[in-house]
C-alpha positions as a Markdown table, in Angstrom:
| # | Residue | x | y | z |
|---|---|---|---|---|
| 1 | Met | -26.6 | 1.3 | -12.1 |
| 2 | Asn | -27.9 | 3.1 | -15.3 |
| 3 | Arg | -25.4 | 4.0 | -17.8 |
| 4 | Lys | -26.6 | 7.4 | -17.7 |
| 5 | His | -24.6 | 7.8 | -14.4 |
| 6 | Phe | -21.5 | 7.2 | -15.9 |
| 7 | Leu | -19.2 | 8.7 | -18.8 |
| 8 | Ser | -20.0 | 10.9 | -21.8 |
| 9 | Ala | -17.9 | 12.6 | -24.1 |
| 10 | Leu | -18.8 | 15.9 | -25.0 |
| 11 | Ala | -18.7 | 16.7 | -28.6 |
| 12 | Gly | -16.8 | 19.9 | -30.0 |
| 13 | Ala | -15.3 | 22.2 | -27.5 |
| 14 | Gly | -15.7 | 22.1 | -23.9 |
| 15 | Met | -18.1 | 24.6 | -21.8 |
| 16 | Ser | -16.1 | 27.7 | -20.6 |
| 17 | Ile | -16.0 | 27.5 | -16.7 |
| 18 | Pro | -14.2 | 30.3 | -14.4 |
| 19 | Leu | -11.4 | 28.9 | -12.7 |
| 20 | Leu | -11.7 | 29.1 | -9.2 |
| 21 | Asp | -8.4 | 30.1 | -7.3 |
| 22 | Arg | -8.9 | 28.6 | -4.3 |
| 23 | Phe | -5.3 | 28.1 | -3.1 |
| 24 | Ala | -2.4 | 30.5 | -4.0 |
| 25 | Gly | -0.2 | 27.4 | -4.8 |
| 26 | Ala | -3.0 | 25.5 | -7.0 |
| 27 | Ala | -1.4 | 24.6 | -10.3 |
| 28 | Thr | -3.1 | 26.8 | -13.2 |
| 29 | Pro | -3.4 | 26.1 | -17.1 |
| 30 | Ser | -0.2 | 27.6 | -18.0 |
| 31 | Thr | 1.7 | 25.5 | -16.1 |
| 32 | Leu | 0.2 | 22.4 | -17.2 |
| 33 | Ser | 1.4 | 20.3 | -20.1 |
| 34 | Ile | -1.4 | 18.0 | -22.3 |
| 35 | Pro | 0.8 | 15.6 | -24.5 |
| 36 | Pro | -0.6 | 15.8 | -28.1 |
| 37 | Tyr | -3.8 | 14.1 | -28.6 |
| 38 | Leu | -3.6 | 11.0 | -31.0 |
| 39 | Lys | -4.7 | 11.0 | -34.9 |
| 40 | Pro | -5.1 | 8.1 | -37.2 |
| 41 | Gly | -1.6 | 6.5 | -38.0 |
| 42 | Asp | -0.1 | 7.6 | -34.7 |
| 43 | Thr | 1.6 | 4.9 | -32.7 |
| 44 | Ile | 0.7 | 3.4 | -29.2 |
| 45 | Gly | 3.4 | 1.4 | -27.3 |
| 46 | Ile | 2.9 | -1.6 | -25.2 |
| 47 | Thr | 4.5 | -2.2 | -22.4 |
| 48 | Cys | 4.8 | -4.2 | -18.6 |
| 49 | Pro | 6.8 | -1.7 | -16.3 |
| 50 | Ala | 5.0 | -3.9 | -13.8 |
| 51 | Gly | 3.2 | -7.3 | -13.7 |
| 52 | Tyr | 3.8 | -9.8 | -16.7 |
| 53 | Ile | 1.4 | -10.5 | -19.4 |
| 54 | Thr | 1.7 | -12.9 | -22.2 |
| 55 | Ala | 1.7 | -11.8 | -26.0 |
| 56 | Glu | -1.8 | -13.6 | -26.6 |
| 57 | Glu | -3.2 | -11.7 | -23.8 |
| 58 | Ile | -2.8 | -8.3 | -25.2 |
| 59 | Gln | -4.2 | -9.4 | -28.7 |
| 60 | Pro | -7.8 | -8.0 | -28.0 |
| 61 | Ala | -6.4 | -4.7 | -26.9 |
| 62 | Val | -4.2 | -4.5 | -30.0 |
| 63 | Arg | -7.2 | -5.5 | -32.5 |
| 64 | Ile | -9.3 | -3.0 | -30.7 |
| 65 | Met | -7.0 | -0.2 | -30.7 |
| 66 | Glu | -5.9 | -1.1 | -34.5 |
| 67 | Ser | -9.6 | -0.7 | -35.5 |
| 68 | Trp | -9.6 | 3.1 | -34.0 |
| 69 | Gly | -6.8 | 3.9 | -36.6 |
| 70 | Phe | -3.6 | 3.4 | -34.4 |
| 71 | Lys | -0.4 | 1.4 | -35.0 |
| 72 | Ile | 0.5 | -0.7 | -32.3 |
| 73 | Ala | 4.5 | -1.4 | -31.2 |
| 74 | Val | 4.9 | -4.3 | -28.7 |
| 75 | Gly | 7.5 | -3.9 | -26.4 |
| 76 | Asn | 10.2 | -6.4 | -25.5 |
| 77 | Thr | 8.5 | -7.2 | -22.0 |
| 78 | Val | 5.6 | -8.3 | -23.4 |
| 79 | Gly | 5.6 | -12.3 | -22.8 |
| 80 | Lys | 8.7 | -12.1 | -20.5 |
| 81 | Arg | 8.2 | -12.8 | -16.9 |
| 82 | Asp | 10.5 | -12.9 | -13.8 |
| 83 | Tyr | 8.3 | -14.5 | -11.1 |
| 84 | Thr | 5.5 | -11.8 | -10.8 |
| 85 | Phe | 7.2 | -9.2 | -12.9 |
| 86 | Gly | 7.3 | -8.5 | -16.6 |
| 87 | Gly | 10.9 | -9.6 | -17.0 |
| 88 | Thr | 13.6 | -8.4 | -14.8 |
| 89 | Asp | 14.0 | -4.8 | -13.4 |
| 90 | Ala | 16.6 | -3.9 | -15.9 |
| 91 | Glu | 14.4 | -5.3 | -18.7 |
| 92 | Arg | 11.4 | -3.6 | -17.7 |
| 93 | Leu | 13.1 | -0.3 | -17.3 |
| 94 | Gln | 14.9 | -0.6 | -20.8 |
| 95 | Asp | 11.5 | -1.0 | -22.1 |
| 96 | Leu | 10.0 | 1.8 | -20.6 |
| 97 | Gln | 12.6 | 4.1 | -21.3 |
| 98 | Ala | 13.1 | 3.3 | -25.1 |
| 99 | Met | 9.6 | 4.0 | -25.2 |
| 100 | Leu | 9.5 | 7.2 | -23.3 |
| 101 | Asp | 12.6 | 8.5 | -25.8 |
| 102 | Asn | 11.3 | 7.1 | -29.1 |
| 103 | Pro | 9.2 | 10.1 | -31.1 |
| 104 | Gly | 7.7 | 7.3 | -33.4 |
| 105 | Ile | 5.5 | 6.3 | -30.0 |
| 106 | His | 2.6 | 8.6 | -29.2 |
| 107 | Ala | 1.3 | 7.3 | -26.2 |
| 108 | Ile | 2.5 | 4.4 | -23.8 |
| 109 | Met | 0.2 | 1.8 | -22.6 |
| 110 | Cys | 1.1 | -0.1 | -19.8 |
| 111 | Ala | -0.2 | -3.6 | -20.2 |
| 112 | Arg | -1.4 | -4.6 | -16.7 |
| 113 | Gly | -0.8 | -3.7 | -13.1 |
| 114 | Gly | 0.5 | -5.8 | -10.4 |
| 115 | Tyr | 3.8 | -4.3 | -8.9 |
| 116 | Gly | 7.0 | -3.1 | -10.3 |
| 117 | Cys | 6.7 | 0.6 | -11.1 |
| 118 | Ala | 8.4 | 1.8 | -7.9 |
| 119 | Arg | 11.3 | -0.4 | -8.4 |
| 120 | Ile | 12.1 | 1.3 | -11.6 |
| 121 | Val | 10.7 | 4.7 | -11.5 |
| 122 | Asp | 14.0 | 6.5 | -9.8 |
| 123 | Gln | 16.3 | 5.2 | -12.7 |
| 124 | Leu | 13.9 | 6.7 | -15.7 |
| 125 | Asp | 15.5 | 9.2 | -17.8 |
| 126 | Phe | 12.5 | 11.7 | -18.3 |
| 127 | Ser | 14.2 | 14.6 | -20.1 |
| 128 | Lys | 13.5 | 13.3 | -23.6 |
| 129 | Phe | 9.8 | 12.7 | -22.5 |
| 130 | Arg | 9.7 | 16.3 | -21.1 |
| 131 | Glu | 11.0 | 17.8 | -24.4 |
| 132 | Arg | 8.1 | 15.5 | -26.1 |
| 133 | Pro | 5.6 | 14.6 | -24.0 |
| 134 | Lys | 3.1 | 11.5 | -24.7 |
| 135 | Trp | 0.4 | 10.0 | -23.1 |
| 136 | Val | 1.2 | 7.3 | -20.4 |
| 137 | Ile | -1.6 | 5.1 | -19.5 |
| 138 | Gly | -2.9 | 2.7 | -16.8 |
| 139 | Phe | -3.7 | 2.7 | -13.3 |
| 140 | Ser | -3.4 | 0.4 | -10.3 |
| 141 | Asp | 0.5 | -0.2 | -9.9 |
| 142 | Val | 1.0 | 2.7 | -12.5 |
| 143 | Thr | -0.4 | 5.2 | -10.2 |
| 144 | Val | 3.2 | 5.4 | -9.1 |
| 145 | Leu | 3.9 | 6.8 | -12.6 |
| 146 | His | 0.9 | 9.3 | -12.7 |
| 147 | Cys | 2.0 | 10.6 | -9.3 |
| 148 | His | 5.8 | 10.9 | -10.0 |
| 149 | Ile | 4.9 | 12.4 | -13.9 |
| 150 | Asn | 2.6 | 15.3 | -12.3 |
| 151 | Arg | 4.8 | 16.5 | -9.5 |
| 152 | His | 7.8 | 16.8 | -11.4 |
| 153 | Phe | 6.7 | 17.6 | -14.9 |
| 154 | Ser | 3.0 | 18.8 | -14.6 |
| 155 | Ile | 2.5 | 16.7 | -17.6 |
| 156 | Ala | -1.3 | 14.8 | -18.3 |
| 157 | Thr | -1.4 | 11.0 | -17.9 |
| 158 | Leu | -4.3 | 8.9 | -18.6 |
| 159 | His | -5.9 | 6.8 | -15.6 |
| 160 | Ser | -7.5 | 3.8 | -17.4 |
| 161 | Lys | -7.9 | 0.5 | -18.0 |
| 162 | Met | -5.2 | -1.6 | -19.4 |
| 163 | Cys | -4.5 | -4.4 | -22.2 |
| 164 | Asn | -5.7 | -7.1 | -19.5 |
| 165 | Ser | -9.3 | -5.3 | -19.2 |
| 166 | Phe | -10.2 | -5.2 | -23.2 |
| 167 | Pro | -12.9 | -7.7 | -24.1 |
| 168 | Asp | -12.3 | -10.3 | -26.7 |
| 169 | Asn | -15.1 | -8.5 | -28.7 |
| 170 | Leu | -16.0 | -5.1 | -28.1 |
| 171 | Ala | -19.2 | -5.0 | -30.3 |
| 172 | Gln | -20.4 | -8.4 | -27.9 |
| 173 | Ala | -19.2 | -7.1 | -24.6 |
| 174 | Asp | -21.6 | -5.7 | -21.8 |
| 175 | Pro | -22.4 | -2.1 | -22.6 |
| 176 | Glu | -20.9 | -0.9 | -19.5 |
| 177 | Val | -17.4 | -2.3 | -20.6 |
| 178 | Gln | -18.0 | -1.0 | -24.1 |
| 179 | Asp | -17.9 | 2.3 | -22.7 |
| 180 | Thr | -15.1 | 2.1 | -20.5 |
| 181 | Ile | -12.9 | 1.2 | -23.3 |
| 182 | Leu | -14.2 | 3.8 | -25.8 |
| 183 | Ser | -13.5 | 6.1 | -23.0 |
| 184 | Ile | -10.0 | 5.5 | -23.5 |
| 185 | Arg | -10.3 | 6.4 | -27.1 |
| 186 | Asn | -12.3 | 9.4 | -26.4 |
| 187 | Ala | -9.8 | 10.7 | -24.0 |
| 188 | Leu | -6.9 | 10.2 | -26.2 |
| 189 | Thr | -8.1 | 11.7 | -29.4 |
| 190 | Gly | -8.8 | 14.7 | -27.1 |
| 191 | Lys | -12.9 | 15.0 | -26.4 |
| 192 | Pro | -13.5 | 17.2 | -23.6 |
| 193 | Met | -14.6 | 14.5 | -20.8 |
| 194 | Arg | -17.7 | 14.7 | -18.6 |
| 195 | Tyr | -18.5 | 12.2 | -15.9 |
| 196 | Thr | -21.6 | 11.6 | -13.6 |
| 197 | Ala | -22.3 | 9.6 | -10.6 |
| 198 | Pro | -25.8 | 9.2 | -8.7 |
| 199 | Pro | -26.4 | 10.9 | -5.8 |
| 200 | Glu | -24.7 | 8.8 | -2.3 |
| 201 | Ser | -26.0 | 9.6 | 1.2 |
| 202 | Ser | -22.4 | 10.2 | 2.5 |
| 203 | Asn | -21.7 | 12.7 | -0.1 |
| 204 | Arg | -20.7 | 16.2 | 1.1 |
| 205 | Ala | -21.8 | 19.1 | -1.4 |
| 206 | Gly | -20.2 | 21.6 | -3.0 |
| 207 | Thr | -18.2 | 22.8 | -6.0 |
| 208 | Ala | -14.5 | 22.9 | -6.9 |
| 209 | Ser | -12.1 | 23.6 | -9.5 |
| 210 | Gly | -8.6 | 22.1 | -10.0 |
| 211 | Val | -6.3 | 19.7 | -11.4 |
| 212 | Leu | -7.3 | 16.2 | -11.1 |
| 213 | Ile | -4.8 | 13.6 | -9.8 |
| 214 | Gly | -4.7 | 10.3 | -7.8 |
| 215 | Gly | -5.3 | 6.5 | -8.4 |
| 216 | Asn | -4.6 | 3.4 | -6.1 |
| 217 | Leu | -4.4 | 4.4 | -2.4 |
| 218 | Ala | -2.1 | 1.7 | -1.5 |
| 219 | Met | 0.4 | 3.0 | -4.0 |
| 220 | Ile | -0.1 | 6.4 | -3.2 |
| 221 | Gln | 0.4 | 5.7 | 0.6 |
| 222 | Ser | 3.5 | 3.7 | -0.1 |
| 223 | Ile | 5.5 | 6.5 | -2.3 |
| 224 | Ser | 4.9 | 9.2 | 0.7 |
| 225 | Gly | 8.0 | 10.8 | 1.6 |
| 226 | Thr | 9.7 | 9.5 | -1.7 |
| 227 | Asp | 10.8 | 11.6 | -5.0 |
| 228 | Ser | 7.4 | 10.3 | -6.3 |
| 229 | Glu | 5.3 | 11.5 | -3.6 |
| 230 | Ile | 1.9 | 12.9 | -4.8 |
| 231 | Asp | 1.4 | 16.7 | -4.6 |
| 232 | Thr | -2.3 | 17.5 | -3.3 |
| 233 | Ile | -2.2 | 21.2 | -2.6 |
| 234 | Gly | -5.3 | 22.7 | -5.1 |
| 235 | Lys | -6.1 | 19.5 | -6.8 |
| 236 | Ile | -9.1 | 16.9 | -7.0 |
| 237 | Leu | -7.8 | 14.0 | -5.5 |
| 238 | Phe | -9.7 | 10.5 | -6.5 |
| 239 | Leu | -8.8 | 7.3 | -4.7 |
| 240 | Glu | -9.5 | 3.6 | -5.1 |
| 241 | Asp | -8.3 | 0.3 | -4.1 |
| 242 | Ala | -9.1 | -3.3 | -3.9 |
| 243 | Gly | -8.1 | -6.7 | -1.8 |
| 244 | Glu | -7.4 | -4.9 | 1.3 |
| 245 | Tyr | -8.6 | -5.4 | 4.7 |
| 246 | Leu | -10.6 | -2.7 | 6.3 |
| 247 | Tyr | -8.2 | -1.6 | 9.1 |
| 248 | Ser | -5.3 | -1.7 | 6.3 |
| 249 | Leu | -7.7 | 1.3 | 4.3 |
| 250 | Asp | -8.1 | 3.0 | 7.7 |
| 251 | Arg | -4.1 | 3.0 | 7.9 |
| 252 | Met | -3.5 | 4.1 | 4.7 |
| 253 | Leu | -6.0 | 7.1 | 5.0 |
| 254 | Gly | -4.5 | 7.8 | 8.1 |
| 255 | Asn | -1.1 | 8.2 | 6.3 |
| 256 | Leu | -2.6 | 10.6 | 4.1 |
| 257 | Gln | -4.1 | 12.6 | 7.0 |
| 258 | Arg | -1.1 | 12.9 | 9.0 |
| 259 | Ser | 1.2 | 13.7 | 6.1 |
| 260 | Arg | -1.4 | 16.5 | 5.5 |
| 261 | Lys | -2.5 | 15.3 | 1.7 |
| 262 | Phe | -6.1 | 16.2 | 2.8 |
| 263 | Asp | -5.5 | 19.8 | 4.0 |
| 264 | Ser | -5.8 | 21.8 | 0.8 |
| 265 | Leu | -7.5 | 19.9 | -1.6 |
| 266 | Ala | -9.8 | 21.3 | -4.0 |
| 267 | Gly | -12.1 | 18.6 | -3.9 |
| 268 | Leu | -12.2 | 14.7 | -2.8 |
| 269 | Ile | -13.3 | 11.7 | -5.1 |
| 270 | Ile | -13.7 | 8.3 | -4.0 |
| 271 | Gly | -14.1 | 5.2 | -6.6 |
| 272 | Gly | -14.4 | 1.6 | -5.9 |
| 273 | Phe | -13.0 | 0.0 | -2.9 |
| 274 | Asn | -13.8 | -3.5 | -4.1 |
| 275 | Arg | -13.2 | -7.0 | -2.6 |
| 276 | Ile | -12.3 | -6.0 | 0.7 |
| 277 | Lys | -11.2 | -9.1 | 2.6 |
| 278 | Pro | -13.1 | -10.0 | 5.8 |
| 279 | Asp | -12.2 | -9.2 | 9.2 |
| 280 | Asp | -11.1 | -12.4 | 11.4 |
| 281 | Pro | -14.1 | -13.4 | 13.7 |
| 282 | Gly | -13.8 | -11.3 | 16.8 |
| 283 | Glu | -11.7 | -8.6 | 15.3 |
| 284 | Glu | -14.4 | -6.7 | 13.3 |
| 285 | Phe | -13.0 | -3.5 | 12.5 |
| 286 | Gly | -16.4 | -2.0 | 12.6 |
| 287 | His | -16.1 | 1.3 | 10.3 |
| 288 | Thr | -17.0 | 1.4 | 6.7 |
| 289 | Val | -15.0 | 3.1 | 3.7 |
| 290 | Asn | -17.1 | 6.2 | 3.9 |
| 291 | Asp | -16.9 | 6.4 | 8.0 |
| 292 | Met | -13.4 | 6.6 | 7.3 |
| 293 | Val | -13.0 | 9.1 | 4.6 |
| 294 | Leu | -15.5 | 11.5 | 6.4 |
| 295 | Gln | -13.7 | 11.2 | 10.0 |
| 296 | Arg | -10.5 | 11.8 | 7.9 |
| 297 | Val | -11.4 | 15.1 | 6.4 |
| 298 | Lys | -14.3 | 16.3 | 8.8 |
| 299 | Asp | -12.4 | 19.5 | 9.3 |
| 300 | Phe | -12.5 | 20.8 | 5.9 |
| 301 | Arg | -15.1 | 22.1 | 3.6 |
| 302 | Tyr | -14.4 | 21.1 | 0.5 |
| 303 | Pro | -17.1 | 18.9 | -1.8 |
| 304 | Val | -16.4 | 14.7 | -1.4 |
| 305 | Cys | -18.3 | 12.4 | -3.4 |
| 306 | Phe | -18.2 | 8.5 | -3.1 |
| 307 | Asn | -19.0 | 5.3 | -5.4 |
| 308 | Phe | -17.6 | 7.2 | -8.8 |
| 309 | Pro | -16.9 | 5.2 | -11.6 |
| 310 | Val | -13.1 | 4.6 | -11.3 |
| 311 | Gly | -11.1 | 1.5 | -9.8 |
| 312 | His | -10.6 | -2.1 | -10.1 |
| 313 | Gln | -14.1 | -2.7 | -11.4 |
| 314 | Arg | -16.0 | -2.7 | -14.6 |
| 315 | Asn | -17.1 | 0.9 | -14.8 |
| 316 | Asn | -13.6 | 2.1 | -14.3 |
| 317 | Tyr | -13.1 | 5.1 | -17.1 |
| 318 | Ala | -10.5 | 7.1 | -18.3 |
| 319 | Leu | -9.6 | 10.1 | -16.2 |
| 320 | Lys | -7.0 | 12.9 | -17.6 |
| 321 | Cys | -4.6 | 13.0 | -14.7 |
| 322 | Gly | -3.0 | 16.4 | -14.4 |
| 323 | Val | -5.9 | 18.3 | -16.3 |
| 324 | Met | -8.2 | 21.2 | -15.1 |
| 325 | His | -11.6 | 19.8 | -13.8 |
| 326 | Arg | -14.5 | 21.2 | -12.2 |
| 327 | Leu | -16.2 | 18.8 | -9.5 |
| 328 | Arg | -19.8 | 19.6 | -8.6 |
| 329 | Val | -21.4 | 17.5 | -5.7 |
| 330 | Ala | -25.2 | 18.2 | -5.2 |
| 331 | Gly | -28.2 | 16.6 | -4.0 |
| 332 | Asp | -29.0 | 15.5 | -7.8 |
| 333 | Gly | -25.7 | 13.7 | -8.2 |
| 334 | Val | -22.2 | 14.3 | -9.1 |
| 335 | Glu | -20.3 | 15.8 | -12.3 |
| 336 | Leu | -16.9 | 16.0 | -13.0 |
| 337 | Arg | -16.0 | 17.8 | -16.2 |
| 338 | Glu | -13.1 | 18.5 | -17.7 |
| 339 | Met | -12.4 | 22.2 | -18.1 |
| 340 | Gly | -11.5 | 23.1 | -22.1 |
C-alpha cells in the first residue's frame, strides 16, 4: 500500500470544520479535556500496567523519545515479572498510580500490551489525574484505560504503538514504521492529525463528525457491563483485533450489537483484523469480518470504512481518542481529520 494512503500531520492550525450535531447526547468540544501537549524537556513515564517487558527491550523507545527532546522516567514495573504480567497486580497498580499522581510526569507510555489493565483499573484513583490531565499512551489491552478515562472524565488519550514496537534504529527502519513512530511525536506535540485510507468495496459512504473512541474489540467486549464500559453515543468508533477465530469475532460484534453500541454512532472505522486463527476442518465459519460488520450495522446509515491503518500491524498510527474528528468515506477513499 502506498504511503500516501496513511497518516500525515497538518502543519499549522487545523481547518475550520462545522460540527454536525447528529445526536442530542453527543459530546461537544466544551465538554472535552485535552491534556497539555508536550514540549522539549517534558517527561514521559514508562510503566507496565499489563504484560512484562525487560529494561533492555525498552531502550530503543527511550533513545528515540529522548532524541525528540523529552526526558524519560522508567517505572518500577519495567523489568519485573509475575508470570505474564509486568509485576503483581499491587506492583502494577502502584507504579501506574504514582505516574498518574506525579506532576513531573507529563505523559505515560504503557510499555506493552498483553493482559492486565482490567485487573487494576477499579483500584486506580484518578482524582489528581483529573485535576492535572496528562496523555496516557498505548493500545491493545490499554483500550481498557482509554475507555474508562473517556467514559468518566472525557479526557483525551493516545491510542498508539508502545515501547515494544519501536525499532532499534529509526533512521534505518522501513518508511511505514518511521511514519507510525513519528505520528506519536506529532500527536503528543499538538499537531492536528489527518489520516487517509484507500477505497474499499465494502465501505459505506458518508460524512460525520464526533469524538473518536475505540480500540481492541476483545477488550471493549470484555468490559461491557462494567464501570469501564465504552460510551458510543454520537462517537466515531474504531475497532481492531488480532489472533482470534472468526466465530469469536462474530460473537464479540454481536455483543456490541446486542448492547446497542452500534445504534447511535456517528461513524464506524474498522482497522486491522490480523492473524485470524484457521477454522477447524469441517467447522468453517464462512463469513468475513467485513460481512459480519455490515450485517450488524445494516439498519443504520452512518459511514463505515474498512482496512483503516490502526491495529496489531506495522501501519498502526497514533489516534487521539476523546478528540473531535470528521470522517469522510467516499469513492476516492477515506479521510479522518482532527477538528482543530
